[in-house]
LOVOLUM-459603 format. One line per 3 residues: number of its first residue (from 0); their letters; for each residue y, x, z of N, C-alpha, C. Coordinates in Angstrom, 3 decimals. Layout:
<recs>
NUM = a = Y X Z Y X Z Y X Z ~ ...
</recs>
This chain:
<recs>
0 = mks = -10.739 0.795 8.694 -10.287 1.054 7.270 -10.460 -0.611 6.869 ~ -9.373 -0.502 6.044 -9.184 -2.169 5.464 -9.217 -2.020 3.925 ~ -10.288 -2.750 3.448 -10.343 -2.631 2.019 -9.390 -3.947 1.359
3 = tel = -8.822 -3.637 0.680 -7.493 -4.894 -0.063 -7.562 -4.900 -1.530 ~ -7.030 -5.752 -2.064 -6.660 -5.867 -3.524 -5.526 -6.191 -3.329 ~ -4.456 -5.478 -4.373 -3.134 -5.486 -4.488 -2.894 -6.170 -5.797
6 = tih = -2.070 -7.041 -5.832 -1.801 -7.831 -7.092 -0.334 -7.393 -7.549 ~ -0.294 -6.821 -8.734 0.994 -6.186 -9.138 1.419 -6.780 -10.482 ~ 2.923 -6.949 -10.467 3.847 -7.458 -11.342 4.329 -6.540 -12.081
9 = gmn = 3.870 -7.087 -13.781 4.876 -5.851 -14.568 3.808 -5.056 -15.602 ~ 2.987 -5.053 -15.054 1.848 -3.828 -15.592 1.199 -4.688 -17.106 ~ 0.999 -3.754 -18.074 0.409 -4.514 -19.551 0.098 -3.499 -20.193
12 = cqh = -0.216 -2.118 -19.615 -0.836 -1.271 -20.397 -1.711 -0.255 -19.756 ~ -2.469 0.691 -20.548 -3.139 1.799 -19.392 -2.275 2.821 -19.243 ~ -1.092 3.180 -19.535 0.224 3.928 -19.221 0.515 3.291 -17.715
15 = cva = 0.882 2.174 -17.492 1.056 1.398 -16.449 -0.043 1.587 -15.334 ~ -1.345 1.715 -15.587 -2.402 1.734 -14.854 -2.327 3.387 -14.107 ~ -1.953 4.014 -15.118 -2.178 5.759 -14.896 -0.713 5.940 -13.947
18 = avk = 0.290 5.202 -14.183 1.612 5.486 -13.268 1.191 4.783 -11.858 ~ 0.070 3.847 -11.772 0.183 2.988 -10.137 -0.790 3.850 -9.632 ~ -1.605 4.643 -10.551 -2.706 5.447 -9.809 -2.163 7.065 -9.382
21 = kel = -1.289 7.303 -10.027 -0.547 8.286 -9.668 0.450 8.239 -8.028 ~ 0.878 7.124 -8.162 1.744 6.877 -7.048 0.725 6.516 -5.810 ~ -0.135 5.470 -6.093 -0.980 5.187 -4.639 -1.868 6.757 -4.391
24 = mki = -2.162 7.480 -5.247 -2.988 8.768 -4.803 -2.178 9.709 -4.126 ~ -1.059 9.337 -3.995 0.067 10.156 -2.968 0.194 9.992 -1.526 ~ -0.391 8.492 -1.326 -0.658 8.118 0.156 -1.606 8.722 0.766
27 = pll = -1.214 9.601 1.816 -2.604 10.070 2.918 -3.219 8.964 3.580 ~ -4.248 9.042 3.846 -5.426 8.195 4.317 -5.618 6.827 3.493 ~ -5.155 6.804 2.203 -5.533 6.062 1.235 -6.486 6.182 0.411
30 = tle = -7.627 5.720 -0.041 -8.686 5.680 -0.758 -8.388 4.657 -2.103 ~ -8.327 5.196 -3.426 -8.161 4.451 -4.493 -9.239 4.407 -4.990 ~ -9.985 3.078 -5.271 -10.960 2.418 -5.499 -11.167 2.267 -7.069
33 = dvq = -9.998 1.177 -7.298 -9.860 0.886 -9.047 -8.627 0.218 -9.190 ~ -8.080 0.548 -10.350 -6.899 0.372 -10.843 -7.128 -0.324 -12.143 ~ -6.524 -1.656 -12.535 -6.613 -2.439 -13.758 -5.163 -3.313 -13.996
36 = igk = -5.055 -3.373 -15.348 -3.565 -4.051 -15.248 -3.329 -5.102 -14.409 ~ -2.423 -5.259 -13.812 -2.131 -6.427 -12.702 -2.742 -6.197 -11.376 ~ -3.646 -5.271 -11.254 -4.076 -5.160 -9.619 -4.739 -3.975 -9.454
39 = arv = -4.827 -3.547 -8.201 -5.640 -2.502 -7.553 -6.341 -2.740 -6.488 ~ -7.381 -1.664 -6.293 -8.394 -2.300 -4.969 -8.267 -0.829 -3.954 ~ -7.832 -0.569 -2.873 -7.601 0.532 -2.217 -8.357 0.157 -0.814
42 = tyd = -8.583 1.363 -0.198 -9.156 1.107 1.346 -8.083 2.033 1.751 ~ -7.667 1.710 3.031 -6.974 2.572 3.954 -6.946 2.230 5.418 ~ -6.565 3.303 6.295 -6.340 2.948 7.397 -5.046 2.422 7.743
45 = etq = -4.913 0.901 8.002 -3.804 0.022 8.333 -3.210 0.453 9.495 ~ -3.754 1.330 10.647 -2.999 1.658 11.756 -2.155 2.778 11.421 ~ -2.426 3.396 10.336 -1.519 4.735 9.910 -0.953 4.547 8.562
48 = vpe = -1.316 3.690 7.804 -0.651 3.360 6.512 -0.028 1.793 6.613 ~ 1.322 1.884 7.038 2.002 0.562 6.658 1.704 -0.032 5.382 ~ 2.194 -1.339 5.309 2.050 -2.097 4.137 3.324 -1.868 3.314
51 = tkl = 4.474 -1.254 4.021 5.833 -1.129 3.621 5.386 0.294 2.193 ~ 4.296 1.066 2.671 3.971 2.400 1.901 3.411 2.018 0.831 ~ 2.687 0.806 0.665 2.160 0.072 -0.536 2.846 -0.383 -1.364
54 = hea = 4.091 -1.194 -0.738 5.135 -1.754 -1.690 5.915 -0.481 -2.376 ~ 6.190 0.493 -1.496 7.146 1.651 -1.854 6.429 2.368 -3.260 ~ 4.949 2.722 -2.874 4.161 3.592 -4.113 4.421 2.462 -5.346
57 = ihe = 4.077 1.280 -5.406 4.343 0.388 -6.425 5.631 0.450 -7.229 ~ 6.605 0.293 -6.336 7.860 0.382 -6.677 8.386 1.584 -7.717 ~ 7.948 2.837 -6.922 8.102 4.260 -7.590 7.334 4.050 -8.787
60 = agf = 6.473 3.389 -9.080 5.842 3.506 -10.166 6.473 2.557 -11.269 ~ 7.153 1.518 -10.626 7.712 0.871 -11.592 7.740 -0.401 -11.528 ~ 7.092 -1.011 -10.451 6.382 -2.290 -10.631 6.872 -3.084 -9.658
63 = ilt = 6.278 -4.445 -9.107 6.386 -5.012 -7.962 4.922 -5.526 -7.435 ~ 4.808 -5.183 -6.267 3.649 -5.634 -5.445 3.722 -6.869 -4.938 ~ 3.284 -7.650 -5.508 3.272 -9.658 -5.086 2.310 -9.748 -4.347
66 = sir = 1.030 -9.168 -3.752 0.167 -9.824 -3.044 -0.630 -8.687 -2.410 ~ -0.784 -8.935 -0.918 -2.040 -8.033 -0.760 -2.843 -8.926 -0.174 ~ -4.366 -8.538 -0.688 -5.151 -9.752 -0.016 -6.586 -8.913 0.561
</recs>
């Protein structure tokens, strides 16, 4: 399991936070630890969840994933 912080561009309110939470929670084998304006902390199995899934979820929420650390 990999714990990582996602930096997300375009978030500016609690509605944004809720939208990101909703999309990330749809990803199997991913545990959502925290979401704040501009970032999220998740734990996931990197052998089962490709980084493209993270990008897709953030895009579906209406934002841009700028970094994965």
